Each structure stands twice: as structure tokens, then as C-alpha cells.
C-alpha positions in Angstrom: 140.9 27.5 129.8 140.2 29.0 133.3 141.3 27.2 136.4 138.4 25.0 137.7 140.1 23.9 141.0 139.8 27.0 143.3 136.9 28.0 145.7 135.2 30.0 143.0 134.9 26.8 140.9 133.5 24.9 143.8 130.9 27.6 144.7 129.7 27.4 141.1 129.1 23.8 141.0 125.4 22.7 140.6 125.3 20.9 143.9 125.5 24.1 145.7 122.0 25.0 144.5 120.8 21.7 146.1 122.6 22.7 149.3 120.9 26.0 149.3 117.6 24.2 148.6 118.2 21.8 151.6 119.0 24.8 154.0 115.7 26.7 152.7 113.6 23.7 153.4 115.1 22.8 156.8 114.6 26.7 157.9 111.1 26.8 156.3 109.9 23.6 158.1 111.6 24.7 161.6 109.9 28.1 161.5 106.5 26.7 160.4 106.6 24.3 163.4 107.5 27.0 165.8 104.5 29.1 164.3 102.1 26.2 164.8 103.4 25.4 168.4 103.4 29.0 169.4 100.6 30.8 167.6 96.8 30.6 167.8 95.1 30.3 164.4 94.2 33.8 163.0 95.3 35.6 166.2 97.9 38.3 165.2 100.9 38.8 167.5 102.1 42.5 166.9 105.7 42.9 166.3 105.8 46.5 164.9 103.1 48.7 163.6 103.3 47.0 160.1 104.5 43.3 160.9 102.5 40.7 162.9 103.3 37.0 163.4 99.8 35.3 162.5 99.2 31.7 161.9 97.0 30.8 158.7 96.5 27.9 156.6 96.4 28.2 152.8 94.8 25.5 150.8 95.3 27.2 147.6 98.4 28.8 145.8 99.7 32.1 145.9 97.4 34.9 147.3 95.0 32.0 148.2 94.3 31.3 144.5 92.0 28.1 144.4 91.9 28.0 148.1 87.9 27.3 147.8 88.1 24.9 145.0 86.8 21.8 146.9 90.0 19.9 147.6 91.2 18.7 144.1 93.6 21.6 144.1 95.8 20.0 146.7 96.8 17.1 144.3 96.9 19.6 141.3 99.3 22.1 143.1 101.3 19.0 144.5 101.7 17.8 141.2 102.8 21.2 139.7 105.3 21.5 142.6 106.8 18.1 142.1 107.1 18.7 138.3 108.7 22.0 138.7 111.1 20.9 141.4 112.2 18.1 139.2 112.5 20.5 136.3 114.9 22.7 138.5 117.1 19.8 139.6 117.7 18.8 136.0 118.2 22.5 135.1 120.7 22.9 137.9 123.0 19.9 136.8 122.7 21.0 133.0 123.8 24.6 133.4 126.6 25.8 131.3 129.4 27.0 133.2 128.7 30.5 132.0 125.2 30.4 133.5 126.3 28.8 137.0 125.3 32.2 138.4 121.7 30.9 138.3 122.7 28.3 140.8 121.7 30.4 143.9 118.3 31.6 142.5 117.4 28.2 141.2 118.4 26.7 144.7 116.1 29.3 146.6 113.4 28.5 144.2 113.6 24.8 144.7 113.9 25.0 148.4 110.7 27.1 148.8 108.8 24.9 146.4 109.9 21.7 148.3 109.2 23.4 151.5 105.6 24.4 150.6 105.1 20.9 148.9 105.9 19.0 152.0 103.3 20.9 153.8 100.7 20.4 151.1 101.3 16.7 150.9 101.4 16.1 154.7 98.6 18.4 155.8 96.7 19.3 152.9 97.6 23.1 153.4 100.5 25.5 153.6 101.3 26.9 156.9 101.8 30.8 156.7 102.6 33.0 159.6 104.3 36.3 158.5 101.6 39.1 158.1 102.6 42.4 156.7 100.1 45.5 156.7 99.7 49.2 156.6 96.8 50.8 158.2 93.9 48.8 156.7 95.7 47.2 153.9 97.1 43.6 154.5 99.4 41.7 152.4 98.5 38.1 152.2 100.3 36.1 154.9 103.4 34.0 153.9 106.3 32.1 155.0 109.9 31.5 154.5 109.5 29.2 151.4 107.5 31.9 149.9 110.1 34.5 150.6 112.8 32.2 149.3 110.6 31.6 145.9 110.2 35.3 145.6 113.9 36.2 146.2 115.0 33.5 143.9 112.7 34.3 141.1 113.5 38.1 141.5 117.3 37.3 141.3 116.7 35.0 138.3 114.8 37.8 136.5 117.5 40.3 137.3 120.2 38.1 136.1 118.3 37.4 132.8 117.4 41.1 132.1 121.0 42.0 132.7 122.1 39.5 130.1 124.4 37.6 132.6 122.8 34.1 131.7 120.9 32.5 128.8 117.6 31.0 129.5 118.4 27.9 127.5 122.0 26.7 126.3 123.0 28.1 123.2 124.5 26.1 120.5 128.3 26.5 119.9 129.1 28.9 116.9 131.1 27.4 113.9 
């Protein structure tokens, strides 16, 4: 049986995913507050030829999906975010020791989801402020929570495709 008392064992415990989520939520909310305080709505502040700070509000989901749905989407999307967040918390605590590599990606996804959930519940919209573009092509504005969700989901997918973790716990072989 491997030694479970060293730094590596501590790093791989599920609570690390929760700590990552807390850091993501704190940074996300802090940067969103700076954006709200310092930027004017829909007025881009150029940083480079392809990157602006630009305050926008998204009442929908990713890429403004359901943004014009009339208001019911606030509660629907909040409910989905809450259920997914609870699912991820349970998943973190039930990870098999061999699958603890998923702790970091799940923590990133959880933190991003909760960061956007806080906005949606408190304000009815998500604050976005990062705008990327090339010539006349603009990527939809996003925030740190969105970036954490994307990074976490990408890492999770890479881990799964590499076969480093199982999507569900496998029963023991007799």
C-alpha cells in the first residue's frame, strides 16, 4: 500500500478542489468588481490590437444563449449551476484515489460555476469584461469564471482522453 502521509497525498485530497474553487470565486468576484467600478458599459479600453477591457452584462448562458428569453432563464440557469455545483462537490469527495488527478480541473469548474452563479443570483446577469478580437471578428466577452470553467473542462477532457482517470468508479475485479 502506498504511503499516504506525504505532501503528495495531501495535495491529492479532495478538499484541495474546494480550496481551488474558493480561490477562483474570490479572484472572479474581485476582478468583476474592479471592472464594474473602473469600466463604462460597452466602452472598450484597448490593451493590445486584439485585446480590450470591456464591461458587458450577460443575462444568458455561454455565448449569450437564452439572453433574450424574457427573464425566466435567470432562475433556470441558476438552478442548473447549483445542481452541477452540488454534483461536483459530491464527485470531489467520492473520487477514487487513482482519480484524484481530477481534483484540480473539478475545482476550477466548480469555482467558475459558483462565481457566475453569485452574479446571476445577486444581479440577474453575469459580469463579463474580457474582450478578444481579430480585425472585425470578436469573441464573446467573458470573465475569469468562464476562463476557469474552460480550463477545467479542457484539463478534464485531456485527462479522460489520455486514460488517466475513469469517468466513474469501476467495481473491483474478483
